[in-house]
N, C-alpha and C positions, 0 to 999 in steps of 0.2 A: 504494500500500500504506500509506503514511503517513496519508493521509486516512481510510482505512478503520479503521486502528488508533485514530486519534483518536475516531472515531465510536463504536467499541466501548468505549473508555475513558469517554467521556461517558455512554453508556448505563449502564455499571456504576456510575458515580458517582450518576447520577440514581436508579437503582433502590436503591442502597445508602442514599442519603440520604432516600428517601421515608418510611421508618419513623421517621426522626429528627425529622420535621416535627411530628408530633403528640406532645405531651408527656402527662403524667399527667392523668387525669380523675377527678373526684370527684362523687358524688351525695350531697346533703345533705338531711336531713329536719329542718325547723326549726319551732319553736313560739314564739308570742309570749309574752313574760314581763312586758311593761309597755306601757302606752299602749293607745290604741284604734284607731290606724291599722293598715292592712293590712301584714302581714309575709308574705313568700312561704313556703309550707309545704314545697315541694320545689324545689331548684335543682341544676343540673348545672354543673360547672366544668370547662373544658378548658383546660389550661395549655400554654404553649409549652414546649419542652424546657428552656429556661433559667429558667423561671418569671418572665420579664420582662413577659408579658402573658397575659390569659386571656379566654375567651369564657364568658359566663354565660347560661344558659337557665333560665327559670322554667317549671316543668312546667305551671302553670295556663294559660300563654299560648303557650308554645313559641316565643317570639321570642328568638333569640340576640342578645346585645349584647356589645360589647367592654368589658372592665373594665380599669381601671388597676391595676397590681400593684406593691407595694413590699414588699421583705422587711422584716418586723417584728422577727424574731429568727432564731436559727439554724434553727428548725423551723416558723416561722409567717409568714404573708403577709397583708398588708392589701390588700383589694380595694375599689374603688369603681366604681359603675356607675349608669347612668340607664336606666330602662325607657322605651320609647316611650309617650307620653301616651295614645295610643289603646288600648294594651294593657290599661290599668287603668281609665281613665275617658274617656268620650266628651265630657266637658265641655272645650271648647277653651280656656276661661279658666283652667283649673286647671293648676298647674305639673306637669311630668313627675316621676314618683316617682324619687327617688334613694336609693341604699343604700350603706352601707359595712359591711364585714365583716372579721373576722379568722379565717383558717383555720389551725389548728394541725395540721400534717401528722404529728406524732409521736403525738398521742392522738386524731386524727381528730374534733376538735370544732370547731364554728364558732359565733361570736357575730355577730349582725347588728344593724344599727341603721338605721331609716329616717331620712333627713336632712331631714325636715320635721316641724313640731310638730303634734301631734294636738289635739283639742279642749281637753284639759286643759293644754296648753302644754308637754307632755313630748315628748321624742324617743322614739318607740316602739322597743323592743328585742326581740330574740328570740335563741334559742340552739338548738343541736341537734347531732346526730352526723352524720358523713359516712362514706362507704365509698369506698375506692379502687376504681376500675374494674378488675376482675381480667382484663379482656380484653387488657391491655397486656403486652408482653414484660417479663421481669425486668430487662433492661437499661434500659428506659424507666422502670420503677417505681423502680429504685435511683438513677436520674439526679437526682431531686429531693432 
């Protein structure tokens, strides 16, 4: 009976914790504001529950990559990620595109910067608005 009770308890913990694994998700529409290098126009961000890491997907390529996340302020997070080289350019000698961004969760705005210089020697920048994925439970939305 003790083993059976332990199995039931483990199942309850597993099912109860399943929803806690996926944190808040955001969908962001971005526009370039400087430079000539490519800035993604649509990105999706899936955070862990504690906002310690995230997965970024660029809608143009649909390739999810892990992003490093650092809390920037009480309501904003700095993210940095690298896109696979083949997703953007087939040129094997070209470096993989890297990006850094700030997501403000209170006003749902994002600023983004490509971390390589364009032809004019500038770091290309962009900005835009984000939407919180409304498919999440209120508990998950309020956790961030």
